[in-house]
All heavy atoms as an XYZ file, in Angstrom:
928
protein
N     -35.960     43.512    -16.460
C     -36.213     42.772    -15.240
C     -35.976     41.275    -15.450
O     -35.400     40.624    -14.604
C     -37.651     43.054    -14.790
C     -38.027     42.374    -13.520
S     -37.150     43.127    -12.167
C     -37.851     42.248    -10.816
N     -36.423     40.752    -16.589
C     -36.248     39.327    -16.860
C     -34.784     38.969    -17.072
O     -34.385     37.831    -16.830
C     -37.067     38.924    -18.076
C     -38.559     38.977    -17.843
C     -39.344     38.657    -19.096
O     -38.726     38.239    -20.091
O     -40.562     38.825    -19.074
N     -33.984     39.930    -17.534
C     -32.568     39.666    -17.754
C     -31.835     39.375    -16.453
O     -30.856     38.645    -16.431
C     -31.905     40.860    -18.450
C     -32.472     41.097    -19.841
O     -32.980     40.121    -20.426
O     -32.419     42.242    -20.331
N     -32.301     39.930    -15.353
C     -31.671     39.707    -14.052
C     -32.164     38.404    -13.428
O     -31.406     37.708    -12.754
C     -31.951     40.905    -13.120
C     -31.164     42.109    -13.612
C     -31.601     40.587    -11.689
C     -31.393     43.355    -12.808
N     -33.401     38.045    -13.654
C     -33.989     36.877    -12.998
C     -33.390     35.561    -13.478
O     -33.258     34.621    -12.695
C     -35.499     36.870    -13.199
C     -36.269     37.986    -12.510
C     -37.747     37.870    -12.826
C     -36.042     37.937    -11.024
N     -33.022     35.466    -14.742
C     -32.495     34.204    -15.272
C     -31.165     33.831    -14.613
O     -31.008     32.708    -14.122
C     -32.378     34.268    -16.813
C     -31.646     33.052    -17.356
C     -33.760     34.389    -17.437
N     -30.155     34.725    -14.562
C     -28.902     34.339    -13.886
C     -29.089     34.043    -12.401
O     -28.449     33.138    -11.855
C     -27.982     35.554    -14.079
C     -28.565     36.335    -15.182
C     -30.023     36.035    -15.205
N     -29.978     34.785    -11.751
C     -30.229     34.528    -10.329
C     -30.842     33.142    -10.153
O     -30.459     32.385     -9.258
C     -31.135     35.624     -9.731
C     -30.375     36.944     -9.653
C     -31.639     35.224     -8.357
C     -31.213     38.118     -9.231
N     -31.778     32.789    -11.016
C     -32.398     31.462    -10.943
C     -31.399     30.352    -11.205
O     -31.392     29.325    -10.525
N     -30.533     30.538    -12.198
C     -29.523     29.525    -12.511
C     -28.557     29.353    -11.345
O     -28.217     28.221    -10.960
C     -28.768     29.899    -13.809
C     -27.564     29.003    -14.026
C     -29.706     29.816    -15.007
N     -28.107     30.458    -10.759
C     -27.212     30.366     -9.602
C     -27.891     29.698     -8.414
O     -27.266     28.894     -7.710
C     -26.709     31.755     -9.203
C     -25.621     32.343    -10.088
C     -25.317     33.776     -9.671
C     -24.365     31.499    -10.023
N     -29.155     30.004     -8.207
C     -29.881     29.374     -7.104
C     -29.987     27.870     -7.315
O     -29.807     27.093     -6.372
C     -31.279     29.997     -6.975
N     -30.240     27.440     -8.530
C     -30.323     26.004     -8.823
C     -28.969     25.336     -8.623
O     -28.880     24.262     -8.022
C     -30.852     25.779    -10.250
C     -32.328     26.175    -10.321
C     -30.665     24.334    -10.682
C     -32.894     26.192    -11.715
N     -27.901     25.960     -9.104
C     -26.561     25.373     -8.962
C     -26.183     25.244     -7.492
O     -25.751     24.173     -7.038
C     -25.519     26.216     -9.727
C     -25.730     26.055    -11.233
C     -24.092     25.809     -9.343
C     -24.892     26.995    -12.073
N     -26.348     26.328     -6.714
C     -25.997     26.269     -5.296
C     -26.915     25.321     -4.522
O     -26.478     24.646     -3.599
C     -26.007     27.659     -4.672
C     -24.813     28.483     -5.041
C     -24.970     29.678     -5.711
C     -23.534     28.056     -4.739
C     -23.870     30.443     -6.069
C     -22.424     28.807     -5.085
C     -22.592     30.006     -5.763
N     -28.168     25.236     -4.918
C     -29.081     24.287     -4.276
C     -28.649     22.855     -4.503
O     -28.691     22.020     -3.599
N     -28.227     22.535     -5.732
C     -27.767     21.170     -6.039
C     -26.491     20.837     -5.274
O     -26.348     19.726     -4.754
C     -27.544     21.018     -7.536
S     -29.063     21.023     -8.499
N     -25.567     21.789     -5.210
C     -24.323     21.552     -4.464
C     -24.628     21.337     -2.985
O     -24.077     20.433     -2.348
C     -23.339     22.728     -4.673
C     -22.844     22.730     -6.119
C     -22.165     22.636     -3.699
C     -22.043     23.957     -6.495
N     -25.522     22.137     -2.415
C     -25.912     21.995     -1.012
C     -26.534     20.627     -0.755
O     -26.198     19.952      0.217
C     -26.886     23.108     -0.625
C     -27.461     22.937      0.750
C     -26.710     23.247      1.877
C     -28.744     22.449      0.924
C     -27.233     23.087      3.138
C     -29.281     22.285      2.187
C     -28.516     22.607      3.287
O     -29.040     22.430      4.536
N     -27.440     20.201     -1.624
C     -28.080     18.900     -1.446
C     -27.083     17.755     -1.569
O     -27.195     16.740     -0.887
C     -29.218     18.709     -2.459
C     -30.464     19.447     -2.093
C     -31.016     18.898     -0.809
C     -32.347     19.479     -0.471
N     -32.858     18.986      0.799
N     -26.087     17.906     -2.445
C     -25.075     16.878     -2.588
C     -24.262     16.735     -1.304
O     -24.040     15.614     -0.819
C     -24.161     17.216     -3.768
C     -23.137     16.172     -4.168
C     -23.848     14.925     -4.678
C     -22.219     16.719     -5.241
N     -23.827     17.857     -0.716
C     -23.107     17.795      0.552
C     -23.990     17.240      1.657
O     -23.540     16.455      2.493
C     -22.578     19.180      0.948
C     -21.331     19.581      0.206
C     -21.339     20.710     -0.596
C     -20.172     18.834      0.301
C     -20.203     21.083     -1.290
C     -19.032     19.193     -0.389
C     -19.046     20.328     -1.192
N     -25.250     17.643      1.681
C     -26.179     17.146      2.693
C     -26.379     15.633      2.561
O     -26.496     14.925      3.557
C     -27.514     17.870      2.546
C     -28.504     17.537      3.625
C     -29.811     18.285      3.428
O     -30.199     18.540      2.288
O     -30.436     18.595      4.453
N     -26.383     15.141      1.337
C     -26.529     13.708      1.107
C     -25.362     12.928      1.707
O     -25.557     11.919      2.386
C     -26.636     13.436     -0.393
C     -26.743     11.980     -0.810
C     -28.109     11.427     -0.411
C     -26.553     11.860     -2.311
N     -24.138     13.408      1.486
C     -22.977     12.699      2.019
C     -22.896     12.799      3.541
O     -22.556     11.825      4.211
C     -21.681     13.224      1.378
C     -21.516     12.796     -0.044
C     -21.400     13.733     -1.049
C     -21.498     11.455     -0.386
C     -21.250     13.353     -2.367
C     -21.358     11.058     -1.697
C     -21.231     12.010     -2.690
N     -23.212     13.942      4.112
C     -23.202     14.094      5.570
C     -24.285     13.227      6.192
O     -24.062     12.548      7.199
C     -23.383     15.581      5.963
C     -23.616     15.717      7.453
C     -22.172     16.380      5.531
N     -25.473     13.210      5.603
C     -26.559     12.379      6.114
C     -26.224     10.901      6.039
O     -26.624     10.121      6.905
N     -25.491     10.510      5.014
C     -25.086      9.098      4.877
C     -24.176      8.693      6.032
O     -24.344      7.615      6.612
C     -24.393      8.894      3.537
C     -23.998      7.472      3.290
C     -23.406      7.302      1.923
N     -23.048      5.896      1.725
C     -22.092      5.491      0.948
N     -21.412      6.366      0.240
N     -21.818      4.222      0.835
N     -23.229      9.546      6.364
C     -22.332      9.242      7.473
C     -23.112      9.129      8.785
O     -22.847      8.248      9.599
C     -21.250     10.306      7.590
C     -20.231     10.265      6.478
C     -19.205     11.369      6.631
C     -18.246     11.379      5.468
N     -17.282     12.471      5.569
N     -24.077     10.014      8.982
C     -24.886      9.962     10.200
C     -25.718      8.684     10.260
O     -25.833      8.060     11.317
C     -25.806     11.172     10.272
C     -25.077     12.470     10.543
C     -26.008     13.671     10.518
O     -27.223     13.492     10.296
O     -25.513     14.787     10.724
N     -26.299      8.286      9.142
C     -27.090      7.052      9.118
C     -26.227      5.825      9.383
O     -26.638      4.913     10.102
C     -27.807      6.914      7.770
C     -28.973      7.857      7.615
C     -29.785      7.528      6.385
N     -29.025      7.590      5.157
C     -28.867      8.677      4.398
N     -29.451      9.799      4.756
N     -28.153      8.639      3.297
N     -25.024      5.805      8.855
C     -24.119      4.682      9.103
C     -23.764      4.610     10.582
O     -23.735      3.520     11.179
C     -22.849      4.797      8.223
C     -23.210      4.519      6.770
C     -21.759      3.838      8.698
C     -22.077      4.763      5.791
N     -23.526      5.759     11.212
C     -23.213      5.766     12.642
C     -24.400      5.262     13.461
O     -24.225      4.510     14.427
C     -22.819      7.176     13.088
C     -21.461      7.611     12.600
S     -21.013      9.329     12.933
C     -21.642      9.620     14.536
N     -25.621      5.643     13.094
C     -26.797      5.173     13.818
C     -27.005      3.674     13.629
O     -27.379      2.966     14.567
C     -28.047      5.932     13.359
C     -28.155      7.368     13.823
C     -29.342      8.052     13.161
C     -28.291      7.424     15.329
N     -26.777      3.167     12.451
C     -26.937      1.737     12.196
C     -25.918      0.936     12.989
O     -26.223     -0.143     13.513
C     -26.832      1.451     10.680
C     -28.078      1.989      9.980
C     -26.668     -0.038     10.407
C     -28.017      1.929      8.474
N     -24.699      1.458     13.117
C     -23.672      0.757     13.889
C     -24.041      0.669     15.369
O     -23.686     -0.283     16.046
C     -22.327      1.454     13.724
C     -21.712      1.262     12.349
C     -20.462      2.093     12.156
O     -20.132      2.925     13.038
O     -19.812      1.914     11.110
N     -24.781      1.628     15.892
C     -25.172      1.636     17.298
C     -26.340      0.703     17.598
O     -26.553      0.334     18.745
C     -25.538      3.054     17.743
C     -24.363      3.988     17.815
C     -24.791      5.354     18.292
C     -23.614      6.300     18.341
N     -24.019      7.633     18.815
N     -27.117      0.333     16.583
C     -28.284     -0.514     16.806
C     -27.887     -1.957     17.103
O     -26.871     -2.454     16.617
C     -29.196     -0.496     15.576
C     -29.946      0.804     15.301
C     -30.713      0.685     13.999
C     -30.899      1.122     16.427
N     -28.730     -2.614     17.877
C     -28.551     -4.039     18.141
C     -29.030     -4.827     16.924
O     -29.873     -4.354     16.174
C     -29.353     -4.445     19.386
C     -28.997     -3.690     20.635
C     -27.574     -3.979     21.087
O     -27.049     -5.054     20.852
N     -26.952     -3.000     21.732
N     -28.547     -6.056     16.726
C     -28.953     -6.832     15.549
C     -30.465     -7.076     15.462
O     -31.039     -7.005     14.375
C     -28.210     -8.149     15.702
C     -27.033     -7.826     16.550
C     -27.480     -6.714     17.457
N     -31.140     -7.324     16.598
C     -32.584     -7.562     16.549
C     -33.353     -6.278     16.234
O     -34.382     -6.311     15.574
C     -33.093     -8.195     17.846
C     -32.873     -7.377     19.102
C     -31.517     -7.621     19.755
O     -30.739     -8.448     19.261
O     -31.251     -6.968     20.777
N     -32.855     -5.130     16.683
C     -33.489     -3.854     16.341
C     -33.322     -3.549     14.860
O     -34.223     -3.024     14.222
C     -32.867     -2.716     17.151
C     -33.181     -2.739     18.614
C     -32.422     -1.645     19.352
O     -31.335     -1.252     18.948
N     -33.008     -1.162     20.428
N     -32.175     -3.898     14.331
C     -31.884     -3.597     12.935
C     -32.785     -4.382     11.993
O     -33.316     -3.841     11.034
C     -30.415     -3.891     12.640
C     -29.888     -3.491     11.283
C     -30.014     -1.988     11.109
C     -28.461     -3.922     11.130
N     -33.014     -5.657     12.280
C     -33.800     -6.476     11.360
C     -35.290     -6.202     11.479
O     -36.010     -6.212     10.502
C     -33.519     -7.963     11.605
O     -33.941     -8.311     12.915
N     -35.779     -5.919     12.680
C     -37.220     -5.769     12.880
C     -37.696     -4.335     12.716
O     -38.628     -4.066     11.969
C     -37.605     -6.283     14.273
C     -39.080     -6.205     14.530
N     -39.659     -5.114     15.122
C     -40.075     -7.070     14.251
C     -40.962     -5.315     15.209
N     -41.237     -6.490     14.689
N     -37.050     -3.381     13.394
C     -37.561     -2.017     13.448
C     -37.433     -1.252     12.150
O     -38.344     -0.558     11.734
N     -36.317     -1.374     11.468
C     -36.085     -0.573     10.274
C     -36.992     -1.010      9.140
O     -37.565     -0.191      8.434
C     -34.594     -0.644      9.866
C     -34.368      0.073      8.558
C     -33.723     -0.065     10.964
N     -37.181     -2.303      8.960
C     -38.015     -2.785      7.850
C     -39.463     -2.350      8.011
O     -40.095     -1.902      7.060
C     -37.926     -4.306      7.765
N     -40.010     -2.433      9.211
C     -41.380     -2.004      9.439
C     -41.544     -0.507      9.250
O     -42.535     -0.042      8.712
N     -40.539      0.252      9.665
C     -40.616      1.713      9.524
C     -40.572      2.132      8.059
O     -41.313      3.019      7.642
C     -39.472      2.366     10.294
C     -39.438      3.852     10.152
N     -40.392      4.666     10.694
C     -38.579      4.661      9.496
C     -40.126      5.916     10.397
N     -39.017      5.934      9.669
N     -39.723      1.490      7.261
C     -39.618      1.861      5.855
C     -40.910      1.578      5.098
O     -41.338      2.368      4.274
C     -38.455      1.118      5.195
C     -37.058      1.582      5.582
C     -36.015      0.716      4.919
C     -36.851      3.033      5.217
N     -41.549      0.466      5.392
C     -42.789      0.127      4.714
C     -43.881      1.136      5.070
O     -44.615      1.607      4.212
C     -43.219     -1.282      5.107
C     -44.464     -1.750      4.415
C     -44.794     -3.161      4.830
C     -46.072     -3.622      4.179
N     -46.475     -4.933      4.633
N     -43.972      1.510      6.326
C     -44.990      2.450      6.786
C     -44.724      3.842      6.214
O     -45.641      4.531      5.783
C     -44.972      2.468      8.315
C     -46.243      2.987      8.917
C     -47.445      2.331      8.715
C     -46.229      4.126      9.691
C     -48.613      2.805      9.278
C     -47.392      4.605     10.256
C     -48.586      3.944     10.050
N     -43.455      4.254      6.169
C     -43.098      5.570      5.656
C     -43.398      5.679      4.159
O     -43.858      6.703      3.689
C     -41.617      5.838      5.923
O     -41.235      7.060      5.350
N     -43.133      4.626      3.395
C     -43.410      4.634      1.961
C     -44.902      4.764      1.712
O     -45.328      5.450      0.788
C     -42.875      3.346      1.312
O     -41.494      3.228      1.612
C     -43.058      3.363     -0.182
N     -45.692      4.145      2.555
C     -47.148      4.236      2.436
C     -47.591      5.688      2.563
O     -48.389      6.179      1.769
C     -47.786      3.363      3.521
C     -49.280      3.485      3.618
C     -50.105      2.920      2.645
C     -49.871      4.153      4.671
C     -51.468      3.028      2.733
C     -51.238      4.268      4.767
C     -52.033      3.697      3.797
O     -53.392      3.805      3.879
N     -47.064      6.403      3.546
C     -47.464      7.794      3.747
C     -46.890      8.711      2.670
O     -47.491      9.717      2.332
C     -47.064      8.284      5.131
C     -47.984      7.791      6.206
C     -47.481      7.391      7.429
C     -49.340      7.734      6.007
C     -48.324      6.950      8.424
C     -50.203      7.297      6.995
C     -49.685      6.897      8.194
N     -45.719      8.386      2.137
C     -45.163      9.186      1.052
C     -46.081      9.133     -0.161
O     -46.325     10.151     -0.811
C     -43.761      8.689      0.686
O     -42.933      8.743      1.849
C     -43.144      9.533     -0.414
N     -46.603      7.964     -0.458
C     -47.539      7.824     -1.564
C     -48.809      8.622     -1.294
O     -49.344      9.279     -2.191
C     -47.878      6.339     -1.778
O     -46.671      5.604     -1.920
C     -48.736      6.139     -2.994
N     -49.283      8.582     -0.063
C     -50.472      9.344      0.312
C     -50.235     10.848      0.147
O     -51.061     11.556     -0.425
C     -50.868      9.032      1.757
C     -52.032      9.829      2.333
C     -53.323      9.450      1.623
C     -52.147      9.595      3.813
N     -49.088     11.320      0.616
C     -48.767     12.744      0.491
C     -48.686     13.164     -0.973
O     -49.215     14.213     -1.359
C     -47.421     13.042      1.160
C     -47.501     13.145      2.635
C     -46.161     13.580      3.209
N     -46.023     12.984      4.509
C     -45.073     12.137      4.859
N     -44.150     11.798      4.004
N     -45.041     11.638      6.056
N     -48.024     12.351     -1.777
C     -47.883     12.683     -3.194
C     -49.235     12.717     -3.887
O     -49.514     13.624     -4.678
C     -46.956     11.667     -3.884
O     -45.712     11.611     -3.187
C     -46.717     12.039     -5.328
N     -50.077     11.736     -3.595
C     -51.404     11.700     -4.202
C     -52.256     12.884     -3.809
O     -52.914     13.502     -4.658
N     -52.239     13.239     -2.536
C     -53.024     14.397     -2.085
C     -52.478     15.696     -2.673
O     -53.250     16.594     -3.028
C     -53.042     14.468     -0.559
S     -54.114     13.245      0.206
N     -51.158     15.800     -2.802
C     -50.565     16.996     -3.393
C     -50.979     17.135     -4.852
O     -51.379     18.215     -5.302
C     -49.045     16.953     -3.266
C     -48.293     18.134     -3.868
C     -48.649     19.412     -3.138
C     -46.805     17.887     -3.821
N     -50.901     16.048     -5.615
C     -51.294     16.094     -7.027
C     -52.781     16.406     -7.181
O     -53.184     17.159     -8.070
C     -50.961     14.771     -7.719
C     -49.500     14.484     -7.828
S     -48.681     15.761     -8.780
C     -47.071     15.713     -8.098
N     -53.600     15.832     -6.316
C     -55.032     16.122     -6.346
C     -55.287     17.599     -6.054
O     -56.090     18.256     -6.738
C     -55.767     15.244     -5.331
C     -57.266     15.465     -5.213
C     -57.957     15.007     -6.490
C     -57.816     14.715     -4.024
N     -54.596     18.135     -5.067
C     -54.755     19.546     -4.729
C     -54.296     20.464     -5.852
O     -54.945     21.473     -6.153
N     -53.191     20.127     -6.506
C     -52.713     20.938     -7.623
C     -53.704     20.886     -8.775
O     -54.010     21.903     -9.401
C     -51.304     20.478     -8.060
C     -50.280     20.877     -7.001
C     -50.934     21.068     -9.413
C     -48.892     20.342     -7.247
N     -54.223     19.715     -9.061
C     -55.213     19.586    -10.128
C     -56.470     20.388     -9.836
O     -56.995     21.086    -10.712
N     -56.944     20.306     -8.611
C     -58.126     21.093     -8.240
C     -57.827     22.591     -8.284
O     -58.695     23.394     -8.649
C     -58.620     20.680     -6.859
C     -59.245     19.284     -6.760
C     -59.564     18.951     -5.312
C     -60.480     19.190     -7.628
N     -56.610     22.971     -7.925
C     -56.218     24.377     -8.010
C     -56.201     24.876     -9.448
O     -56.621     25.998     -9.739
N     -55.721     24.039    -10.372
C     -55.738     24.417    -11.790
C     -57.162     24.558    -12.311
O     -57.469     25.476    -13.072
C     -54.966     23.392    -12.620
C     -53.450     23.495    -12.553
C     -52.803     22.301    -13.238
C     -52.978     24.780    -13.192
N     -58.036     23.642    -11.909
C     -59.433     23.737    -12.330
C     -60.071     25.003    -11.769
O     -60.798     25.712    -12.475
C     -60.214     22.472    -11.900
C     -61.703     22.650    -12.078
C     -59.739     21.267    -12.679
N     -59.780     25.323    -10.514
C     -60.329     26.540     -9.916
C     -59.799     27.776    -10.642
O     -60.555     28.716    -10.921
C     -59.978     26.606     -8.430
N     -58.510     27.790    -10.981
C     -57.944     28.916    -11.736
C     -58.566     29.045    -13.106
O     -58.823     30.154    -13.589
N     -58.841     27.925    -13.751
C     -59.478     27.938    -15.071
C     -60.900     28.495    -14.980
O     -61.346     29.218    -15.866
C     -59.491     26.524    -15.653
C     -60.126     26.441    -17.016
C     -59.449     26.902    -18.138
C     -61.404     25.917    -17.183
C     -60.027     26.836    -19.393
C     -61.987     25.844    -18.424
C     -61.294     26.298    -19.525
O     -61.871     26.240    -20.760
N     -61.598     28.169    -13.899
C     -62.964     28.675    -13.730
C     -62.982     30.169    -13.415
O     -63.907     30.875    -13.812
C     -63.680     27.909    -12.620
S     -64.007     26.192    -13.040
N     -61.979     30.663    -12.705
C     -61.922     32.077    -12.340
C     -61.386     32.927    -13.492
O     -61.773     34.076    -13.661
C     -61.040     32.267    -11.084
C     -61.678     31.574     -9.888
C     -60.803     33.727    -10.781
C     -60.789     31.539     -8.664
N     -60.523     32.367    -14.339
C     -59.794     33.109    -15.362
C     -60.666     33.875    -16.355
O     -60.335     35.013    -16.680
C     -58.844     32.169    -16.103
C     -57.934     32.926    -17.049
O     -57.434     33.978    -16.640
O     -57.749     32.453    -18.183
N     -61.763     33.357    -16.892
C     -62.512     34.118    -17.898
C     -63.070     35.446    -17.382
O     -63.356     36.340    -18.171
C     -63.667     33.188    -18.281
C     -63.232     31.843    -17.898
C     -62.313     32.024    -16.737
N     -63.195     35.600    -16.094
C     -63.777     36.810    -15.528
C     -62.734     37.878    -15.212
O     -63.069     38.939    -14.702
C     -64.553     36.454    -14.260
C     -65.649     35.450    -14.521
C     -66.115     34.768    -13.258
O     -65.554     34.966    -12.197
N     -67.139     33.947    -13.389
N     -61.458     37.610    -15.498
C     -60.403     38.553    -15.133
C     -59.651     39.012    -16.372
O     -59.817     38.484    -17.462
C     -59.401     37.901    -14.166
O     -58.830     36.766    -14.796
C     -60.065     37.502    -12.879
N     -58.776     39.996    -16.185
C     -57.969     40.498    -17.290
C     -56.791     39.566    -17.551
O     -56.455     38.699    -16.741
C     -57.457     41.902    -16.959
O     -56.571     41.835    -15.863
N     -56.151     39.774    -18.675
C     -55.041     38.915    -19.090
C     -53.851     39.040    -18.142
O     -53.168     38.063    -17.873
C     -54.620     39.285    -20.518
C     -53.466     38.475    -21.031
C     -53.627     37.145    -21.384
C     -52.194     39.039    -21.139
C     -52.567     36.397    -21.844
C     -51.131     38.309    -21.600
C     -51.318     36.988    -21.960
O     -50.270     36.244    -22.416
N     -53.604     40.240    -17.631
C     -52.435     40.473    -16.779
C     -52.521     39.720    -15.453
O     -51.522     39.274    -14.916
C     -52.275     41.975    -16.490
C     -51.893     42.812    -17.681
C     -53.100     43.197    -18.531
O     -54.225     43.215    -17.993
O     -52.914     43.453    -19.722
N     -53.710     39.585    -14.912
C     -53.833     38.954    -13.602
C     -54.104     37.451    -13.683
O     -54.183     36.786    -12.652
C     -54.943     39.631    -12.800
O     -56.177     39.454    -13.454
N     -54.198     36.890    -14.883
C     -54.519     35.462    -14.987
C     -53.382     34.573    -14.479
O     -53.632     33.536    -13.877
C     -54.881     35.096    -16.426
O     -53.768     35.252    -17.273
N     -52.122     34.969    -14.700
C     -51.008     34.154    -14.207
C     -50.972     34.139    -12.688
O     -50.642     33.117    -12.074
C     -49.684     34.646    -14.773
O     -49.438     35.973    -14.356
N     -51.315     35.259    -12.075
C     -51.354     35.321    -10.614
C     -52.464     34.413    -10.077
O     -52.282     33.705     -9.088
C     -51.560     36.772    -10.141
C     -50.352     37.617    -10.526
C     -51.793     36.834     -8.644
C     -50.537     39.091    -10.292
N     -53.590     34.415    -10.760
C     -54.712     33.575    -10.321
C     -54.352     32.103    -10.438
O     -54.621     31.314     -9.536
C     -55.977     33.913    -11.130
C     -56.478     35.297    -10.721
C     -57.052     32.866    -10.924
C     -57.602     35.813    -11.562
N     -53.715     31.708    -11.550
C     -53.317     30.316    -11.711
C     -52.308     29.902    -10.644
O     -52.421     28.837    -10.026
C     -52.727     30.071    -13.098
C     -53.764     29.775    -14.142
C     -54.045     30.676    -15.150
C     -54.468     28.580    -14.115
C     -54.999     30.411    -16.109
C     -55.427     28.296    -15.069
C     -55.686     29.216    -16.062
O     -56.630     28.940    -16.995
N     -51.292     30.733    -10.403
C     -50.271     30.405     -9.408
C     -50.881     30.297     -8.012
O     -50.598     29.353     -7.267
C     -49.161     31.450     -9.427
N     -51.726     31.239     -7.665
C     -52.346     31.211     -6.339
C     -53.248     30.001     -6.180
O     -53.253     29.345     -5.130
C     -53.136     32.491     -6.106
N     -54.002     29.674     -7.223
C     -54.897     28.515     -7.149
C     -54.116     27.223     -6.982
O     -54.503     26.346     -6.207
C     -55.764     28.439     -8.405
O     -56.571     29.569     -8.530
N     -53.000     27.093     -7.711
C     -52.185     25.886     -7.589
C     -51.580     25.785     -6.197
O     -51.581     24.714     -5.574
C     -51.089     25.874     -8.681
C     -50.042     24.821     -8.396
C     -51.712     25.636    -10.041
N     -51.053     26.882     -5.668
C     -50.452     26.850     -4.336
C     -51.487     26.565     -3.253
O     -51.229     25.773     -2.331
C     -49.729     28.160     -4.047
C     -48.470     28.406     -4.881
C     -47.930     29.793     -4.621
C     -47.426     27.359     -4.593
N     -52.648     27.170     -3.359
C     -53.701     26.908     -2.372
C     -54.161     25.461     -2.463
O     -54.322     24.777     -1.444
C     -54.879     27.888     -2.568
C     -54.460     29.301     -2.155
C     -56.100     27.451     -1.776
C     -55.449     30.372     -2.541
N     -54.361     24.966     -3.681
C     -54.786     23.574     -3.853
C     -53.743     22.593     -3.354
O     -54.069     21.605     -2.690
N     -52.467     22.845     -3.656
C     -51.401     21.974     -3.158
C     -51.309     21.982     -1.647
O     -51.122     20.951     -1.003
N     -51.446     23.168     -1.059
C     -51.426     23.278      0.404
C     -52.583     22.535      1.040
O     -52.414     21.830      2.041
N     -53.771     22.674      0.461
C     -54.929     21.940      0.995
C     -54.740     20.433      0.852
O     -55.138     19.670      1.733
C     -56.206     22.396      0.291
C     -56.685     23.808      0.628
C     -57.876     24.187     -0.240
C     -57.025     23.922      2.095
N     -54.123     20.001     -0.253
C     -53.844     18.577     -0.430
C     -52.887     18.050      0.625
O     -53.073     16.954      1.168
N     -51.840     18.821      0.942
C     -50.894     18.385      1.970
C     -51.525     18.393      3.353
O     -51.224     17.527      4.187
C     -49.644     19.271      1.943
C     -48.720     19.037      0.751
C     -47.597     20.055      0.749
C     -48.166     17.636      0.762
N     -52.406     19.353      3.621
C     -53.111     19.360      4.903
C     -54.018     18.138      5.011
O     -54.087     17.493      6.066
C     -53.906     20.673      5.072
C     -52.938     21.834      5.290
C     -54.884     20.579      6.233
C     -53.587     23.193      5.248
N     -54.684     17.793      3.913
C     -55.536     16.595      3.920
C     -54.706     15.340      4.167
O     -55.117     14.450      4.921
C     -56.297     16.485      2.602
N     -53.515     15.265      3.557
C     -52.640     14.109      3.780
C     -52.190     14.048      5.231
O     -52.149     12.971      5.844
C     -51.427     14.177      2.855
N     -51.854     15.203      5.814
C     -51.429     15.236      7.210
C     -52.542     14.763      8.137
O     -52.312     13.961      9.041
C     -50.995     16.660      7.585
C     -50.713     16.828      9.044
C     -49.553     16.316      9.596
C     -51.603     17.482      9.869
C     -49.282     16.458     10.943
C     -51.352     17.633     11.211
C     -50.189     17.117     11.751
N     -53.746     15.261      7.912
C     -54.866     14.852      8.768
C     -55.165     13.358      8.621
O     -55.483     12.685      9.603
C     -56.104     15.685      8.440
C     -55.998     17.175      8.790
C     -57.231     17.921      8.311
C     -55.778     17.363     10.273
N     -55.044     12.834      7.403
C     -55.252     11.398      7.191
C     -54.176     10.593      7.906
O     -54.469      9.577      8.545
C     -55.253     11.079      5.690
O     -56.217     11.915      5.037
C     -55.589      9.627      5.441
N     -52.905     11.023      7.802
C     -51.819     10.336      8.507
C     -52.047     10.360     10.011
O     -51.825      9.362     10.700
C     -50.481     11.009      8.204
C     -49.933     10.735      6.850
C     -48.612     11.455      6.641
O     -47.811     11.542      7.593
O     -48.392     11.931      5.528
N     -52.471     11.509     10.533
C     -52.721     11.647     11.960
C     -53.804     10.677     12.414
O     -53.658      9.999     13.439
C     -53.123     13.093     12.254
C     -53.014     13.598     13.676
C     -51.576     13.550     14.138
C     -53.542     15.020     13.742
N     -54.852     10.583     11.641
C     -55.958      9.686     11.969
C     -55.512      8.219     11.916
O     -55.835      7.425     12.808
C     -57.109      9.919     10.992
C     -58.350      9.135     11.278
C     -59.446      9.505     10.285
C     -60.690      8.690     10.522
N     -61.742      9.019      9.548
N     -54.738      7.850     10.883
C     -54.268      6.469     10.772
C     -53.272      6.124     11.872
O     -53.273      4.998     12.386
C     -53.652      6.232      9.394
C     -54.632      6.228      8.223
C     -53.890      6.134      6.901
C     -55.630      5.088      8.356
N     -52.394      7.074     12.242
C     -51.449      6.817     13.336
C     -52.176      6.631     14.654
O     -51.819      5.772     15.454
C     -50.444      7.970     13.458
C     -49.325      7.861     12.468
O     -49.003      6.774     11.979
N     -48.733      8.984     12.154
N     -53.217      7.429     14.891
C     -53.985      7.302     16.134
C     -54.693      5.951     16.174
O     -54.729      5.293     17.200
C     -55.009      8.429     16.239
C     -55.680      8.511     17.596
C     -56.682      9.650     17.644
C     -55.943     10.978     17.757
N     -56.867     12.096     17.994
N     -55.224      5.535     15.033
C     -55.901      4.243     14.958
C     -54.908      3.101     15.183
O     -55.213      2.143     15.856
C     -56.575      4.078     13.589
C     -57.416      2.812     13.485
C     -57.956      2.612     12.094
C     -59.099      3.547     11.823
N     -59.761      3.264     10.515
N     -53.693      3.233     14.635
C     -52.682      2.185     14.804
C     -52.221      2.105     16.270
O     -51.974      1.023     16.786
C     -51.499      2.442     13.895
C     -50.484      1.326     13.947
C     -49.341      1.548     13.013
C     -48.388      0.393     13.127
N     -47.189      0.593     12.359
N     -52.103      3.251     16.941
C     -51.683      3.250     18.340
C     -52.733      2.626     19.245
O     -52.401      2.031     20.255
C     -51.376      4.685     18.794
C     -50.117      5.237     18.220
C     -49.892      6.681     18.623
O     -50.688      7.215     19.432
O     -48.921      7.284     18.124
N     -54.002      2.767     18.895
C     -55.073      2.186     19.696
C     -55.109      0.663     19.599
O     -55.569     -0.008     20.498
C     -56.424      2.767     19.270
C     -56.593      4.213     19.661
C     -57.888      4.809     19.108
O     -58.636      4.103     18.415
O     -58.133      5.995     19.394
N     -54.621      0.128     18.479
C     -54.658     -1.341     18.285
C     -53.605     -2.061     19.077
O     -52.757     -1.686     19.679
C     -54.449     -1.671     16.805
C     -55.614     -1.267     15.963
C     -55.364     -1.542     14.479
O     -54.255     -1.955     14.127
O     -56.277     -1.337     13.690
């Protein structure tokens, strides 16, 4: 079974990288077209404020994701001594995925709250 999974994984990684490379070049052309359509005052004011705000939320998302993964690992470690060896990998994987998902949900709710507060001001 493992002999089949390795080539499939390698092919998936190769095709994923090629897809992302094409997507990068197509997205670049689209961004250039959008920038050409903007007025000079929109370009200097709107884009800079948006990038700063977006970077702030990216950091928040990353931090919440890492916190969730860490908590998921701790939860898996606490559950692991009570289970058999065969099911421990499943418990660790599930705990990490649940923790990461909860971290991203927490980041989303925080972003929603901050956006609502910013709109009220």
